[in-house]
C-alpha positions as a Markdown table, in Angstrom:
| # | Residue | x | y | z |
|---|---|---|---|---|
| 1 | Met | 0.6 | 24.0 | -30.6 |
| 2 | Arg | 1.0 | 23.8 | -26.8 |
| 3 | Ala | 4.2 | 22.5 | -25.2 |
| 4 | Arg | 3.8 | 19.2 | -23.5 |
| 5 | Asn | 4.0 | 19.1 | -19.8 |
| 6 | Pro | 6.8 | 16.6 | -19.0 |
| 7 | Ser | 5.2 | 15.6 | -15.7 |
| 8 | Arg | 2.1 | 14.4 | -17.7 |
| 9 | Ala | 4.2 | 12.2 | -20.1 |
| 10 | Lys | 2.4 | 9.1 | -21.2 |
| 11 | Thr | 3.4 | 5.9 | -19.5 |
| 12 | Ala | 2.4 | 2.4 | -20.4 |
| 13 | Arg | -0.7 | 1.2 | -18.7 |
| 14 | Ser | -2.5 | -2.0 | -18.3 |
| 15 | Thr | -6.3 | -2.4 | -18.6 |
| 16 | Ile | -8.2 | -4.5 | -16.1 |
| 17 | Thr | -11.9 | -5.1 | -16.3 |
| 18 | Val | -13.9 | -5.3 | -13.1 |
| 19 | Arg | -17.4 | -6.6 | -12.9 |
| 20 | Leu | -19.6 | -5.2 | -10.1 |
| 21 | Thr | -23.1 | -5.8 | -9.0 |
| 22 | Pro | -25.4 | -2.8 | -9.1 |
| 23 | Thr | -25.1 | -2.5 | -5.3 |
| 24 | Gln | -21.3 | -2.6 | -5.5 |
| 25 | His | -21.3 | -0.1 | -8.3 |
| 26 | Ala | -23.5 | 2.3 | -6.4 |
| 27 | Leu | -21.1 | 2.0 | -3.4 |
| 28 | Leu | -18.1 | 2.7 | -5.6 |
| 29 | Asp | -19.9 | 5.6 | -7.2 |
| 30 | Arg | -20.6 | 7.2 | -3.8 |
| 31 | Ala | -17.0 | 6.7 | -2.7 |
| 32 | Cys | -15.7 | 8.4 | -5.9 |
| 33 | Lys | -18.0 | 11.3 | -5.4 |
| 34 | Val | -17.0 | 12.0 | -1.8 |
| 35 | Asn | -13.4 | 11.7 | -2.8 |
| 36 | His | -13.7 | 13.8 | -5.9 |
| 37 | Met | -12.1 | 11.0 | -8.0 |
| 38 | Ser | -13.0 | 9.1 | -11.2 |
| 39 | Gln | -13.9 | 5.5 | -10.8 |
| 40 | Thr | -10.7 | 4.5 | -12.6 |
| 41 | Gly | -8.5 | 6.7 | -10.4 |
| 42 | Tyr | -10.2 | 5.5 | -7.3 |
| 43 | Leu | -9.9 | 1.8 | -8.1 |
| 44 | Ala | -6.3 | 2.3 | -9.3 |
| 45 | Arg | -5.4 | 4.0 | -6.0 |
| 46 | Leu | -7.1 | 1.2 | -4.0 |
| 47 | Ala | -5.4 | -1.5 | -5.9 |
| 48 | Val | -1.9 | 0.0 | -5.4 |
| 49 | Glu | -2.5 | 0.7 | -1.7 |
| 50 | Ser | -4.0 | -2.7 | -1.0 |
| 51 | Thr | -1.3 | -4.5 | -3.0 |
| 52 | Arg | 1.4 | -2.7 | -1.2 |
| 53 | Glu | -0.1 | -3.5 | 2.2 |
| 54 | Asp | -0.4 | -7.2 | 1.2 |
| 55 | Leu | 3.2 | -7.3 | 0.1 |
| 56 | Leu | 4.3 | -5.6 | 3.3 |
| 57 | Arg | 2.4 | -8.0 | 5.5 |
| 58 | Tyr | 3.9 | -10.9 | 3.6 |
| 59 | Ala | 7.4 | -9.6 | 3.9 |
| 60 | Val | 7.1 | -8.9 | 7.7 |
| 61 | Arg | 5.6 | -12.3 | 8.3 |
| 62 | Arg | 8.4 | -14.1 | 6.4 |
| 63 | Tyr | 11.1 | -11.9 | 8.0 |
| 64 | Arg | 9.8 | -12.6 | 11.6 |
| 65 | Ala | 9.6 | -16.3 | 10.8 |
| 66 | Gly | 13.2 | -16.2 | 9.7 |
| 67 | Glu | 12.3 | -17.5 | 6.3 |
| 68 | Ala | 14.0 | -14.8 | 4.3 |
| 69 | Ser | 16.5 | -12.0 | 4.7 |
| 70 | Leu | 15.6 | -8.4 | 4.4 |
| 71 | Ser | 17.4 | -8.1 | 1.0 |
| 72 | Glu | 15.7 | -11.2 | -0.3 |
| 73 | Leu | 12.3 | -9.8 | 0.7 |
| 74 | Ala | 13.1 | -6.4 | -0.8 |
| 75 | Ala | 14.0 | -8.1 | -4.1 |
| 76 | Glu | 10.9 | -10.3 | -4.0 |
| 77 | Thr | 8.4 | -7.7 | -3.1 |
| 78 | Gly | 9.9 | -4.5 | -4.6 |
| 79 | Leu | 9.7 | -2.8 | -1.2 |
| 80 | Asp | 12.8 | -1.2 | 0.2 |
| 81 | Val | 14.5 | -2.5 | 3.3 |
| 82 | Pro | 13.7 | 0.5 | 5.6 |
| 83 | Thr | 10.0 | 0.1 | 4.8 |
| 84 | Ile | 10.1 | -3.6 | 5.8 |
| 85 | Leu | 12.2 | -2.8 | 8.9 |
| 86 | Gly | 9.7 | -0.1 | 9.9 |
| 87 | Ala | 6.7 | -2.3 | 9.6 |
| 88 | Ala | 8.5 | -5.1 | 11.5 |
| 89 | Ala | 9.3 | -2.7 | 14.3 |
| 90 | Ser | 5.9 | -1.0 | 14.5 |
| 91 | Gly | 4.0 | -4.3 | 14.1 |
| 92 | Ala | 5.9 | -5.8 | 17.0 |
| 93 | Gly | 3.4 | -4.3 | 19.4 |
| 94 | Asp | 4.2 | -2.6 | 22.7 |
| 95 | Ser | 6.1 | -5.6 | 24.0 |
| 96 | Glu | 9.5 | -4.5 | 25.3 |
| 97 | Gln | 10.7 | -8.1 | 24.7 |
| 98 | Ala | 9.6 | -8.0 | 21.0 |
| 99 | Val | 11.3 | -4.6 | 20.4 |
| 100 | Ser | 14.5 | -5.7 | 22.2 |
| 101 | Ala | 14.6 | -8.9 | 20.1 |
| 102 | Phe | 14.0 | -6.8 | 16.9 |
| 103 | Leu | 16.9 | -4.4 | 17.8 |
| 104 | Thr | 19.2 | -7.3 | 18.7 |
| 105 | Glu | 18.5 | -9.0 | 15.4 |
| 106 | Ala | 19.0 | -5.8 | 13.5 |
| 107 | Lys | 22.3 | -5.2 | 15.3 |
| 108 | Ala | 23.6 | -8.7 | 14.6 |
| 109 | Leu | 22.5 | -8.4 | 10.9 |
| 110 | Ala | 24.2 | -5.0 | 10.6 |
| 111 | Lys | 27.4 | -6.5 | 12.1 |
| 112 | Arg | 27.3 | -9.6 | 9.8 |
| 113 | Leu | 26.8 | -7.4 | 6.7 |
| 114 | Glu | 29.3 | -4.8 | 8.0 |
| 115 | Asp | 26.6 | -2.1 | 7.5 |
| 116 | Pro | 26.1 | 0.0 | 10.6 |
| 117 | Glu | 23.5 | 2.1 | 8.8 |
| 118 | Leu | 21.2 | -0.9 | 8.9 |
| 119 | Tyr | 21.1 | -0.9 | 12.7 |
| 120 | Glu | 20.5 | 2.9 | 12.7 |
| 121 | Met | 17.6 | 2.4 | 10.3 |
| 122 | Ala | 16.1 | -0.2 | 12.8 |
| 123 | Arg | 16.6 | 2.2 | 15.7 |
| 124 | Asp | 15.0 | 4.9 | 13.7 |
| 125 | Ala | 12.0 | 2.7 | 12.8 |
| 126 | Val | 11.5 | 1.9 | 16.5 |
| 127 | Arg | 11.6 | 5.6 | 17.4 |
| 128 | Arg | 9.0 | 6.4 | 14.6 |
| 129 | Ser | 6.7 | 3.6 | 15.6 |
| 130 | Pro | 3.8 | 4.4 | 18.0 |
| 131 | Gly | 3.8 | 3.1 | 21.6 |
| 132 | Pro | 5.8 | 3.3 | 24.8 |
| 133 | His | 8.8 | 1.4 | 23.3 |
| 134 | Arg | 9.7 | 4.5 | 21.2 |
| 135 | Asp | 12.5 | 5.3 | 23.7 |
| 136 | Arg | 14.2 | 2.0 | 23.0 |
| 137 | Gly | 15.5 | 3.3 | 19.6 |
| 138 | Arg | 17.5 | 6.1 | 21.3 |
């Protein structure tokens, strides 16, 4: 009897049925072939990536609107605070004013929460984001 690989331990899974038209199925089949993936694996990966992106857009929108705090959004979406901060910084565009407002808000929040690491995460998120505003995080 072979020893079990602990990295391949069974985990609980849910089953979802998807109905596709023949055209949709053919498209899925081609995508799976070029990616060397099973249809199940491909759809699972797409579902997770798409869901994560939706949750991130939702969190950033609510954070920018001032409707919820970072910790509330992290608890609601299951995303971590640095991920939400990074998306908020990079999605702010190249506007110096938007980046400045973001960093000002992050600094005020870090002070209010007595957590200087929060401001450092915001600065780091700005540095990692694309665009000419990258120097603002320094």
